[in-house]
MARPALO-660961 format. One line per field, with one value per atom (N, C-alpha, C): x, y, z negated; residue in three letters. Coordinates in nm, 2 decimals. Each point is the difference from the previous one (the first is absolute). Layout:
BEGIN
xx = c(X ...)
yy = c(Y ...)
zz = c(Z ...)
residu = c(ALA ...)
% end
This chain:
BEGIN
xx = c(0.05 -0.03 0.07 0.10 0.09 0.07 0.04 0.07 -0.11 -0.13 -0.09 -0.04 -0.03 -0.02 0.08 0.13 0.11 0.02 -0.02 -0.02 -0.09 -0.13 -0.12 0.06 0.04 0.07 0.07 0.10 0.12 -0.08 -0.07 -0.07 -0.05 -0.06 -0.04 0.10 0.09 0.11 -0.01 -0.04 -0.05 -0.05 -0.14 -0.10 0.06 0.11 0.03 0.10 0.08 0.08 -0.11 -0.10 -0.07 -0.05 -0.03 -0.01 0.09 0.11 0.15 -0.03 -0.01 0.02 -0.09 -0.13 -0.12 0.03 0.11 0.05 0.09 0.05 0.09 -0.03 -0.12 -0.06 0.10 0.08 0.11 0.13 0.01 0.10 0.00 -0.17 -0.03 0.03 -0.05 0.04 0.15 0.11 0.15 0.02 -0.02 0.03 -0.03 -0.14 -0.05 0.02 0.04 0.03 0.15 0.09 0.13 0.01 -0.06 0.00 -0.06 -0.10 -0.05 0.09 0.10 0.05 0.14 0.04 0.12 0.02 -0.15 -0.01 0.02 0.04 0.02 -0.09 -0.13 -0.13 -0.03 0.06 -0.03 0.13 -0.05 0.11 0.05 -0.02 0.08 0.02 0.14 0.11 -0.10 0.05 -0.02 0.02 0.13 0.06 -0.09 -0.07 -0.07 -0.11 -0.05 -0.14 0.00 0.12 -0.01 0.03 0.06 0.03 -0.11 -0.07 -0.14 -0.13 -0.01 -0.13 0.08 0.12 0.03 0.01 0.01 -0.03 -0.18 -0.05 -0.16 -0.05 0.04 -0.01 0.03 0.10 0.03 -0.09 -0.04 -0.09 -0.13 -0.05 -0.13 -0.02 0.10 0.01 0.01 0.04 0.00 -0.14 -0.06 -0.10 -0.17 0.04 -0.15 -0.09 -0.12 -0.09 -0.12 -0.04 -0.14 -0.12 0.02 -0.11 -0.15 -0.02 -0.14 -0.07 0.09 -0.11 -0.01 0.13 -0.06 -0.05 -0.03 -0.13 -0.14 0.03 -0.16 -0.01 0.02 -0.05 -0.01 0.09 -0.08 -0.10 -0.02 -0.14 -0.10 0.01 -0.12 -0.04 0.11 0.01 -0.03 0.01 -0.03 0.11 0.11 0.10 0.09 -0.06 0.04 -0.07 -0.13 -0.02 0.09 0.07 0.04 0.16 0.05 0.13 -0.08 -0.11 -0.05 0.05 -0.05 -0.01 0.13 0.10 0.15 0.06 0.06 0.09 0.07 0.00 0.05 -0.04 0.06 -0.12 0.07 -0.09 -0.02 0.14 0.03 0.09 0.13 0.03 0.14 0.05 -0.13 0.08 -0.01 -0.09 0.02 0.20 0.00 0.12 0.11 0.01 0.10 -0.02 -0.08 0.01 0.07 -0.02 0.06 0.17 0.02 0.13 0.09 -0.10 0.09 0.01 -0.09 0.02 0.11 0.05 0.09 0.14 0.01 0.14 -0.01 -0.13 -0.02 0.06 -0.05 0.03 0.17 0.05 0.12 0.10 0.02 0.09 -0.04 -0.13 -0.04 0.01 -0.02 0.03 0.20 0.07 0.15 0.03 -0.08 0.04 -0.02 -0.12 -0.04 0.05 0.03 0.14 0.12 0.03 0.13 0.01 -0.12 -0.02 0.02 -0.07 -0.01 0.12 0.09 0.11 0.12 -0.05 0.08 -0.05 -0.12 -0.04 0.09 0.00 0.01 0.13 0.11 0.13 0.03 -0.05 0.03 -0.06 -0.09 -0.15 0.07 0.07 0.01 0.09 -0.03 0.04 0.00 0.07 -0.02 -0.05 -0.10 -0.04 0.08 0.00 0.07 -0.07 0.08 -0.08 -0.09 -0.01 -0.12 -0.10 0.01 -0.09 -0.08 0.08 -0.05 -0.08 0.02 -0.08 -0.09 0.00 -0.14 -0.08 0.05 -0.07 -0.10 0.08 -0.07 -0.09 0.01 -0.15 -0.08 0.06 -0.14 -0.08 0.08 -0.07 -0.15 0.07 -0.06 -0.12 0.03 -0.08 -0.12 0.03 -0.07 -0.11 0.05 -0.07 -0.12 0.06 -0.13 -0.10 0.06 -0.14 -0.06 0.06 -0.05 -0.10 0.01 -0.08 -0.10 -0.01 -0.09 -0.08 0.03 -0.08 -0.10 0.03 -0.06 -0.07 0.02 -0.07 -0.11 0.01 -0.14 -0.07 0.02 -0.09 -0.07 0.13 -0.09 -0.13 0.04 -0.12 -0.14 -0.03 -0.11 -0.08 0.07 -0.04 -0.13 -0.01 -0.09 -0.15 0.04 -0.13 0.00 0.11 -0.03 0.06 -0.06 0.06 0.13 0.03 0.14 0.08 0.05 0.09 0.12 0.01 0.17 -0.03 -0.13 -0.05 0.09 0.00 0.05 0.14 0.04 0.16 0.06 -0.10 0.03 0.00 -0.09 -0.01 0.13 0.04 0.12 0.13 0.01 0.09 0.03 -0.13 0.04 0.07 -0.04 0.10 0.14 0.00 0.10 0.14 -0.04 0.11 0.05 -0.06 0.00 0.12 -0.11 0.07 0.10 0.03 0.10 0.14 0.04 0.11 0.01 -0.08 0.01 0.04 -0.06 0.01 0.11 0.00 0.10 0.03 0.13 0.04 -0.07 -0.03 -0.08 0.07 0.14 0.09 -0.05 -0.06 -0.04 -0.14 -0.05 -0.14 -0.01 -0.08 -0.02 0.01 0.12 -0.02 -0.14 -0.12 -0.12 -0.04 0.00 -0.06 0.09 0.10 0.10 -0.04 -0.04 0.01 -0.14 -0.09 -0.16 0.07 0.04 0.01 0.08 0.10 0.09 -0.07 -0.12 -0.14 -0.05 -0.02 -0.05 0.07 -0.05 0.08 0.09 -0.03 0.04 0.14 0.08 0.18 0.03 -0.06 0.10 -0.01 -0.09 -0.03 0.14 0.02 0.14 0.12 -0.07 0.08 0.13 -0.05 0.07 0.09 -0.03 0.09 0.14 -0.05 0.09 0.09 -0.02 0.12 0.08 -0.08 0.09 0.11 -0.01 0.07 0.12 -0.05 0.09 0.04 -0.03 0.10 -0.03 -0.11 0.00 -0.08 0.02 -0.06 -0.13 -0.02 -0.14 -0.05 -0.09 -0.01 -0.05 0.10 -0.03 -0.07 0.00 -0.06 -0.18 0.00 -0.12 -0.09 0.04 -0.03 -0.03 0.06 -0.04 -0.11 0.02 -0.15 -0.11 -0.01 -0.10 -0.06 0.08 -0.05 -0.04 0.04 -0.07 -0.11 -0.02 -0.15 -0.07 0.03 -0.10 -0.05 0.10 -0.04 -0.04 0.00 -0.12 -0.15 0.02 -0.14 -0.09 0.10 -0.09 -0.01 0.10 -0.04 -0.12 -0.03 -0.09 -0.14 -0.02 -0.09 -0.01 0.09 -0.01 -0.06 0.03 -0.05 -0.15 -0.05 -0.14 -0.08 0.05 -0.06 -0.02 0.14 -0.03 -0.08 -0.04 -0.11 -0.13 -0.01 -0.11 -0.06 0.10 0.01 -0.01 0.01 -0.05 -0.12 -0.05 -0.17 -0.06 0.03 -0.04 0.02 0.11 0.03 -0.10 -0.07 -0.10 0.05 0.15 0.02 -0.04 0.01 0.01 0.03 -0.08 0.04 0.06 -0.01 -0.01 -0.11)
yy = c(-0.10 0.11 0.12 -0.01 0.11 0.06 -0.14 0.03 0.04 -0.05 0.05 0.13 0.04 0.15 0.09 -0.07 0.12 0.02 -0.09 0.01 0.09 -0.01 0.10 0.16 -0.01 0.13 0.08 -0.12 0.06 0.05 -0.09 0.06 0.13 0.05 0.15 0.09 -0.03 0.08 0.14 0.06 0.13 0.06 -0.07 0.05 -0.02 -0.08 0.00 0.10 0.05 0.09 0.16 0.01 0.12 -0.03 -0.12 -0.04 0.04 -0.06 0.05 0.14 0.11 0.12 0.08 -0.05 0.02 0.01 -0.09 -0.02 0.09 0.10 0.11 0.09 0.00 0.08 0.01 -0.06 0.02 0.09 -0.01 0.10 0.15 0.02 0.13 0.03 -0.06 0.07 -0.04 -0.05 0.01 0.12 0.10 0.12 0.08 -0.01 0.08 0.04 -0.11 -0.05 0.06 -0.08 0.05 0.14 0.11 0.12 0.05 0.00 0.05 -0.04 -0.14 -0.03 0.12 0.07 0.08 0.11 0.05 0.08 -0.04 -0.15 -0.03 0.00 -0.02 0.01 -0.16 -0.09 -0.13 -0.08 -0.13 -0.08 -0.06 -0.01 -0.08 0.08 -0.02 0.06 -0.01 0.09 -0.02 -0.17 -0.01 -0.15 -0.10 0.01 -0.09 -0.02 0.10 0.03 -0.05 0.03 -0.07 -0.15 -0.04 -0.16 -0.06 0.06 -0.08 0.00 0.12 -0.04 -0.05 -0.01 -0.11 -0.15 -0.04 -0.12 -0.02 0.12 -0.01 -0.01 0.04 -0.01 -0.16 -0.06 -0.15 -0.09 0.04 -0.06 -0.02 0.14 0.00 -0.06 -0.07 -0.04 -0.13 -0.04 -0.19 -0.03 0.09 -0.01 0.05 0.05 0.03 -0.12 0.02 -0.12 0.08 -0.11 0.04 -0.09 -0.11 -0.12 0.04 0.10 0.05 0.02 0.06 0.06 -0.12 -0.09 -0.13 -0.12 0.03 -0.12 0.08 0.10 0.07 -0.01 0.04 -0.07 -0.17 -0.07 -0.12 -0.04 0.06 0.00 0.07 0.10 0.08 -0.04 -0.07 -0.04 -0.16 -0.05 -0.17 -0.06 0.08 -0.10 -0.10 0.05 -0.10 -0.13 -0.03 -0.11 -0.15 0.02 -0.13 0.01 0.09 -0.01 -0.10 0.02 -0.05 -0.16 -0.03 -0.17 -0.05 0.07 -0.07 -0.03 -0.08 -0.05 0.11 0.13 0.08 0.15 0.04 0.11 0.10 0.09 0.10 0.11 0.04 0.08 -0.03 -0.12 -0.05 0.07 0.00 0.07 0.16 0.07 0.11 0.04 -0.08 0.01 -0.05 -0.10 -0.02 0.13 0.03 0.11 0.13 0.02 0.12 -0.03 -0.14 -0.04 0.05 -0.06 0.00 0.12 0.12 0.11 0.08 -0.03 0.03 -0.02 -0.10 -0.01 0.05 0.01 0.04 0.14 0.11 0.14 0.01 -0.08 0.01 0.08 -0.01 0.06 0.17 0.02 0.14 0.06 -0.05 0.05 0.00 -0.06 0.03 0.11 0.03 0.09 0.14 0.02 0.12 0.03 -0.10 0.01 0.05 -0.09 0.06 0.17 0.05 0.15 0.07 -0.03 0.08 0.00 -0.12 0.02 0.09 0.00 0.09 0.15 0.03 0.15 -0.01 -0.09 0.02 -0.06 0.01 -0.12 0.00 0.10 0.03 -0.07 -0.10 -0.07 -0.16 0.00 -0.13 -0.09 -0.12 -0.07 -0.13 -0.06 -0.18 -0.03 -0.06 -0.08 -0.12 -0.03 -0.12 -0.10 -0.12 -0.14 -0.04 0.04 -0.05 0.12 0.12 0.04 0.04 -0.05 -0.07 -0.09 -0.11 -0.10 0.01 0.04 0.07 0.06 0.10 0.09 -0.08 -0.09 -0.08 -0.09 -0.03 -0.07 0.09 0.11 0.06 0.08 0.00 0.04 -0.11 -0.11 -0.14 0.01 0.02 -0.02 0.12 0.11 0.13 -0.03 -0.05 -0.04 -0.10 -0.10 -0.11 0.05 0.10 0.06 0.11 0.08 0.08 -0.10 -0.11 -0.08 -0.03 -0.09 -0.04 0.10 0.10 0.11 0.05 0.01 0.06 -0.12 -0.11 -0.12 0.01 -0.02 0.03 0.09 0.10 0.12 -0.03 -0.10 -0.05 -0.07 -0.11 -0.09 0.06 0.17 0.07 0.01 -0.04 -0.03 -0.10 -0.09 -0.08 0.09 0.07 0.08 0.16 0.04 0.14 -0.02 0.10 0.03 0.05 0.10 0.11 -0.04 -0.14 -0.02 0.07 0.07 0.08 0.14 0.00 0.15 0.02 -0.15 0.00 -0.01 -0.07 0.02 0.17 0.06 0.16 0.07 -0.03 0.08 -0.03 -0.13 -0.07 0.07 0.00 0.09 0.13 0.05 0.16 0.04 -0.11 -0.01 -0.06 -0.13 -0.05 0.11 0.09 0.08 0.09 0.02 0.11 -0.07 -0.11 -0.09 -0.09 -0.06 -0.07 0.04 0.14 0.04 0.04 -0.02 0.02 0.17 0.10 0.13 0.06 -0.07 0.05 -0.08 -0.02 -0.09 0.06 -0.13 0.03 0.09 -0.01 0.09 0.11 0.11 0.11 0.06 -0.14 -0.01 0.06 0.07 -0.02 -0.12 0.01 -0.11 -0.07 0.08 -0.06 -0.09 0.07 -0.06 -0.13 0.02 -0.12 -0.10 0.01 -0.13 -0.05 0.06 -0.06 -0.05 0.03 -0.06 -0.10 -0.03 -0.15 -0.11 0.06 -0.14 -0.03 0.03 0.00 -0.08 -0.08 -0.08 0.09 0.15 0.07 0.04 0.01 0.03 -0.14 -0.10 -0.10 -0.08 0.06 0.04 0.02 0.12 0.08 0.06 0.06 0.05 -0.10 -0.07 -0.14 -0.02 -0.03 -0.13 0.11 0.12 0.11 0.05 0.02 0.00 -0.10 -0.16 -0.12 -0.01 0.05 0.03 0.12 0.07 0.15 -0.05 -0.08 -0.05 0.15 0.05 0.10 -0.09 0.07 -0.06 -0.04 -0.10 -0.07 -0.16 -0.02 -0.09 -0.12 -0.08 -0.11 -0.11 -0.02 -0.13 0.05 0.12 0.07 0.04 0.02 0.00 -0.10 -0.13 -0.11 -0.08 0.03 -0.03 0.06 0.12 0.08 -0.04 -0.05 -0.01 -0.15 -0.10 -0.09 -0.03 0.09 0.03 0.06 0.08 0.05 -0.07 -0.09 -0.08 -0.12 -0.04 -0.11 0.04 0.14 0.06 0.00 0.03 0.06 -0.17 -0.07 -0.15 -0.05 0.01 -0.07 0.08 0.12 0.07 -0.04 -0.02 -0.06 -0.11 -0.10 -0.13 0.01 0.04 0.04 0.06 0.11 0.06 -0.12 -0.04 -0.13 -0.08 -0.07 -0.09 0.03 0.12 0.08 0.05 0.01 0.09 -0.10 -0.14 -0.09 -0.02 -0.01 -0.05 0.15 0.11 0.12 -0.01 -0.06 0.06 -0.10 0.12 -0.04 -0.01 0.02 0.04 -0.08 0.03 -0.07 -0.13 -0.09 -0.19 -0.03 0.08 -0.04 -0.10)
zz = c(0.00 0.01 -0.01 -0.08 0.01 0.12 0.09 0.12 0.11 -0.03 0.11 -0.03 -0.12 -0.02 0.00 0.00 0.04 0.16 0.09 0.09 0.09 -0.08 0.03 -0.03 -0.12 -0.05 0.12 0.02 0.13 0.10 0.03 0.15 -0.01 -0.12 0.02 -0.08 0.01 -0.04 -0.01 0.18 -0.01 -0.11 0.00 -0.13 -0.11 -0.04 -0.13 -0.03 0.06 0.03 -0.06 0.05 -0.04 -0.12 -0.06 -0.12 -0.11 0.04 -0.09 0.01 0.08 0.04 -0.09 0.00 -0.10 -0.13 -0.04 -0.16 -0.04 0.09 -0.06 -0.07 -0.06 -0.13 -0.07 -0.08 -0.08 0.03 0.15 0.05 -0.01 0.01 0.03 -0.17 -0.09 -0.13 -0.06 0.06 -0.02 0.03 0.12 0.02 -0.08 -0.06 -0.05 -0.16 -0.05 -0.13 0.00 0.09 -0.03 0.03 0.07 -0.02 -0.10 -0.07 -0.10 -0.15 0.00 -0.09 -0.02 0.11 0.01 -0.13 0.02 -0.14 -0.15 0.01 -0.16 -0.07 0.04 -0.10 -0.04 0.09 -0.04 -0.05 -0.08 -0.06 0.09 0.13 0.11 0.12 0.02 0.09 0.15 0.11 0.16 0.06 -0.06 0.05 -0.09 -0.08 -0.06 0.04 0.05 0.06 0.13 0.06 0.16 0.01 -0.10 -0.04 -0.03 -0.08 -0.02 0.06 0.09 0.12 0.11 0.02 0.11 -0.04 -0.14 -0.02 -0.06 -0.01 0.00 0.16 0.08 0.15 0.02 -0.01 -0.03 -0.05 -0.13 -0.06 0.07 0.00 0.06 0.14 0.10 0.14 -0.08 -0.08 0.00 -0.12 -0.05 -0.08 0.05 0.13 0.08 -0.01 0.01 -0.04 0.08 0.10 0.05 0.02 -0.06 -0.02 -0.02 -0.09 -0.01 0.12 0.10 0.14 0.04 0.00 0.08 -0.04 -0.11 -0.11 0.06 -0.02 -0.02 0.16 0.11 0.15 0.02 -0.09 0.03 -0.05 -0.15 -0.03 0.07 0.01 0.08 0.12 0.09 0.12 0.03 -0.13 0.01 0.04 0.02 0.02 -0.06 -0.18 -0.10 0.02 0.09 0.00 0.03 0.10 0.09 -0.12 -0.06 -0.09 -0.12 -0.05 -0.07 0.00 0.10 0.04 0.01 0.00 0.00 -0.14 -0.03 -0.14 -0.05 0.00 -0.05 -0.06 -0.07 -0.04 0.08 0.07 0.11 -0.08 -0.12 -0.04 0.02 0.04 0.06 0.13 0.07 0.12 0.02 -0.12 -0.01 -0.05 -0.11 -0.05 0.09 0.08 0.09 0.08 0.06 0.10 -0.04 -0.13 -0.06 -0.04 -0.05 0.00 0.13 0.12 0.13 0.05 -0.03 0.03 -0.07 -0.12 -0.06 0.09 0.00 0.12 0.15 0.04 0.15 0.01 -0.15 -0.02 -0.05 -0.05 -0.04 0.06 0.18 0.06 -0.02 0.03 -0.01 -0.11 -0.14 -0.10 -0.02 0.04 0.01 0.05 0.14 0.08 -0.04 -0.09 -0.05 -0.11 -0.08 -0.16 0.05 0.14 0.03 0.06 0.04 0.04 -0.12 -0.09 -0.12 -0.08 0.00 -0.03 0.07 0.11 0.12 -0.04 -0.05 -0.04 -0.14 -0.08 -0.15 -0.03 0.05 -0.04 -0.11 -0.11 -0.11 -0.09 0.05 -0.09 0.03 0.08 0.02 -0.10 -0.04 -0.12 0.00 -0.06 0.03 -0.17 0.01 -0.15 0.02 -0.16 -0.04 0.05 -0.02 0.07 -0.12 -0.13 -0.06 0.01 0.01 0.05 0.11 0.10 0.16 -0.05 -0.07 0.00 -0.07 -0.14 -0.07 0.05 0.11 0.08 0.10 0.07 0.07 -0.06 -0.12 -0.06 -0.04 -0.06 -0.03 0.10 0.13 0.12 0.06 -0.04 0.03 -0.11 -0.11 -0.10 0.06 -0.02 0.04 0.12 0.10 0.12 -0.03 -0.06 -0.07 -0.05 -0.10 -0.07 0.08 0.07 0.11 0.07 0.07 0.07 -0.08 -0.10 -0.08 -0.05 -0.04 -0.03 0.13 0.14 0.08 0.03 0.00 0.05 -0.09 -0.12 -0.10 0.05 0.03 0.07 0.12 0.08 0.10 -0.01 -0.10 -0.06 -0.01 -0.03 -0.01 0.14 0.09 0.15 0.00 -0.10 0.00 -0.02 -0.09 -0.05 0.10 0.02 0.03 0.14 0.12 0.11 0.04 -0.10 -0.01 -0.12 0.00 -0.14 0.03 0.08 0.06 -0.09 -0.03 -0.09 -0.13 -0.06 -0.12 0.00 0.11 0.01 0.03 0.07 0.04 -0.14 -0.09 -0.11 -0.10 0.00 -0.07 0.07 0.12 0.04 -0.04 0.02 -0.09 -0.11 -0.11 -0.12 0.03 0.07 0.04 0.03 0.13 0.01 -0.10 -0.10 -0.09 -0.11 -0.04 -0.14 0.03 0.13 0.04 0.03 0.00 -0.02 0.15 0.12 0.14 -0.02 -0.03 0.05 -0.12 -0.10 -0.09 -0.12 -0.03 -0.10 -0.15 -0.06 -0.13 -0.10 0.04 -0.10 -0.01 0.10 0.02 -0.07 -0.05 -0.05 -0.12 -0.07 -0.15 -0.08 -0.14 -0.06 -0.01 -0.04 -0.08 0.15 0.14 0.12 0.04 -0.02 0.05 -0.09 -0.12 -0.10 0.02 0.06 0.01 0.15 0.07 0.15 -0.01 -0.12 0.01 -0.07 -0.03 -0.02 0.11 0.10 0.13 0.07 0.09 0.12 0.12 0.03 0.05 0.03 -0.11 0.01 0.02 -0.02 0.03 0.15 0.08 0.15 0.04 -0.03 0.08 -0.08 -0.12 -0.10 -0.03 -0.06 -0.06 0.11 0.07 0.07 0.07 0.05 0.04 -0.13 -0.10 -0.12 -0.01 0.01 -0.02 0.13 0.10 0.11 0.02 -0.10 -0.01 -0.11 -0.12 -0.10 -0.11 0.00 -0.09 -0.12 -0.10 -0.14 0.01 -0.03 0.05 -0.11 -0.02 -0.12 0.08 0.05 0.09 -0.04 -0.08 -0.08 -0.02 -0.03 -0.03 0.13 0.11 0.15 0.05 -0.02 0.06 -0.07 -0.13 -0.09 0.07 0.01 0.01 0.14 0.10 0.14 -0.02 -0.09 -0.01 -0.05 -0.14 -0.03 0.06 0.08 0.11 0.10 0.05 0.10 -0.09 -0.08 -0.06 0.00 -0.06 -0.01 0.10 0.14 0.14 0.03 0.00 0.02 -0.05 -0.13 -0.03 0.02 0.05 0.05 0.16 0.05 0.15 0.00 -0.06 0.00 -0.07 -0.06 -0.06 0.11 0.08 0.09 0.12 0.04 0.08 0.03 -0.12 -0.02 0.05 -0.12 0.01 0.14 0.07 0.17 0.07 -0.01 0.12 -0.01 -0.11 -0.03 0.01 0.05 0.05 0.15 0.06 0.12 0.10 0.09 0.12 0.13 0.03 0.11 0.12 0.12 0.14 0.00 0.00 -0.02 -0.19 -0.07 -0.15 -0.02)
residu = c(UNK UNK UNK UNK UNK UNK UNK UNK UNK UNK UNK UNK UNK UNK UNK UNK UNK UNK UNK UNK UNK UNK UNK UNK UNK UNK UNK UNK UNK UNK UNK UNK UNK UNK UNK UNK UNK UNK UNK UNK UNK UNK UNK UNK UNK UNK UNK UNK UNK UNK UNK UNK UNK UNK UNK UNK UNK UNK UNK UNK UNK UNK UNK UNK UNK UNK UNK UNK UNK UNK UNK UNK UNK UNK UNK UNK UNK UNK UNK UNK UNK UNK UNK UNK UNK UNK UNK UNK UNK UNK UNK UNK UNK UNK UNK UNK UNK UNK UNK UNK UNK UNK UNK UNK UNK UNK UNK UNK UNK UNK UNK UNK UNK UNK UNK UNK UNK UNK UNK UNK UNK UNK UNK UNK UNK UNK UNK UNK UNK UNK UNK UNK UNK UNK UNK UNK UNK UNK UNK UNK UNK UNK UNK UNK UNK UNK UNK UNK UNK UNK UNK UNK UNK UNK UNK UNK UNK UNK UNK UNK UNK UNK UNK UNK UNK UNK UNK UNK UNK UNK UNK UNK UNK UNK UNK UNK UNK UNK UNK UNK UNK UNK UNK UNK UNK UNK UNK UNK UNK UNK UNK UNK UNK UNK UNK UNK UNK UNK UNK UNK UNK UNK UNK UNK UNK UNK UNK UNK UNK UNK UNK UNK UNK UNK UNK UNK UNK UNK UNK UNK UNK UNK UNK UNK UNK UNK UNK UNK UNK UNK UNK UNK UNK UNK UNK UNK UNK UNK UNK UNK UNK UNK UNK UNK UNK UNK UNK UNK UNK UNK UNK UNK UNK UNK UNK UNK UNK UNK UNK UNK UNK UNK UNK UNK UNK UNK UNK UNK UNK UNK UNK UNK UNK UNK UNK UNK UNK UNK UNK UNK UNK UNK UNK UNK UNK UNK UNK UNK UNK UNK UNK UNK UNK UNK UNK UNK UNK UNK UNK UNK UNK UNK UNK UNK UNK UNK UNK UNK UNK UNK UNK UNK UNK UNK UNK UNK UNK UNK UNK UNK UNK UNK UNK UNK UNK UNK UNK UNK UNK UNK UNK UNK UNK UNK UNK UNK UNK UNK UNK UNK UNK UNK UNK UNK UNK UNK UNK UNK UNK UNK UNK UNK UNK UNK UNK UNK UNK UNK UNK UNK UNK UNK UNK UNK UNK UNK UNK UNK UNK UNK UNK UNK UNK UNK UNK UNK UNK UNK UNK UNK UNK UNK UNK UNK UNK UNK UNK UNK UNK UNK UNK UNK UNK UNK UNK UNK UNK UNK UNK UNK UNK UNK UNK UNK UNK UNK UNK UNK UNK UNK UNK UNK UNK UNK UNK UNK UNK UNK UNK UNK UNK UNK UNK UNK UNK UNK UNK UNK UNK UNK UNK UNK UNK UNK UNK UNK UNK UNK UNK UNK UNK UNK UNK UNK UNK UNK UNK UNK UNK UNK UNK UNK UNK UNK UNK UNK UNK UNK UNK UNK UNK UNK UNK UNK UNK UNK UNK UNK UNK UNK UNK UNK UNK UNK UNK UNK UNK UNK UNK UNK UNK UNK UNK UNK UNK UNK UNK UNK UNK UNK UNK UNK UNK UNK UNK UNK UNK UNK UNK UNK UNK UNK UNK UNK UNK UNK UNK UNK UNK UNK UNK UNK UNK UNK UNK UNK UNK UNK UNK UNK UNK UNK UNK UNK UNK UNK UNK UNK UNK UNK UNK UNK UNK UNK UNK UNK UNK UNK UNK UNK UNK UNK UNK UNK UNK UNK UNK UNK UNK UNK UNK UNK UNK UNK UNK UNK UNK UNK UNK UNK UNK UNK UNK UNK UNK UNK UNK UNK UNK UNK UNK UNK UNK UNK UNK UNK UNK UNK UNK UNK UNK UNK UNK UNK UNK UNK UNK UNK UNK UNK UNK UNK UNK UNK UNK UNK UNK UNK UNK UNK UNK UNK UNK UNK UNK UNK UNK UNK UNK UNK UNK UNK UNK UNK UNK UNK UNK UNK UNK UNK UNK UNK UNK UNK UNK UNK UNK UNK UNK UNK UNK UNK UNK UNK UNK UNK UNK UNK UNK UNK UNK UNK UNK UNK UNK UNK UNK UNK UNK UNK UNK UNK UNK UNK UNK UNK UNK UNK UNK UNK UNK UNK UNK UNK UNK UNK UNK UNK UNK UNK UNK UNK UNK UNK UNK UNK UNK UNK UNK UNK UNK UNK UNK UNK UNK UNK UNK UNK UNK UNK UNK UNK UNK UNK UNK UNK UNK UNK UNK UNK UNK UNK UNK UNK UNK UNK UNK UNK UNK UNK UNK UNK UNK UNK UNK UNK UNK UNK UNK UNK UNK UNK UNK UNK UNK UNK UNK UNK UNK UNK UNK UNK UNK UNK UNK UNK UNK UNK UNK UNK UNK UNK UNK UNK UNK UNK UNK UNK UNK UNK UNK UNK UNK UNK UNK UNK)
% end
């Protein structure tokens, strides 16, 4: 399944390039925060901001998920019916397509990262081997959490015609609380303390800090990802069982 979906993604590599470019949102804030930090009113300097948003761009590219849109279309259009007849949970098709897409977009990510380092050579750094390994594990864990959250939202398509509306509302909070538009270091202490109890910072801010070898609670981060993952997994399985009874797509 991985090789099949990889071939499918490579077939549409021109479209994939545009999707990669649509995820350059953090690079815009890279310039904004680097310029704003020159006044010295923030605890982080411009080099730290540049490195942070470059890593955020990388993490964002490797953890992007779109399963809610695909699953909603399958339910609304009745395309889920033939998948239910096969001896494999339909979620595996979505998961493998997402993983294969990561490999297909890697060359584009490398080119964009290279261009950024040409523009900001002073931001070039080499993470230690432990930081690199733990960073990759953190990115993989963040992707799994992001996937199970969005797939859980997608299951509401059994009852709603637009389950994507839930994801769009979630995304509004996600872009602010995940560290995408600003590192949590610039947030007030009280706000940051509240956000750390939510799953949002562990989707971007946590893996980015691990890669940058900034001060972070490694065990606490992975435990938080695991706990939130288990919570959404339990909700996901409950919605799946009830949703199959509710499902009335064509051919169901």
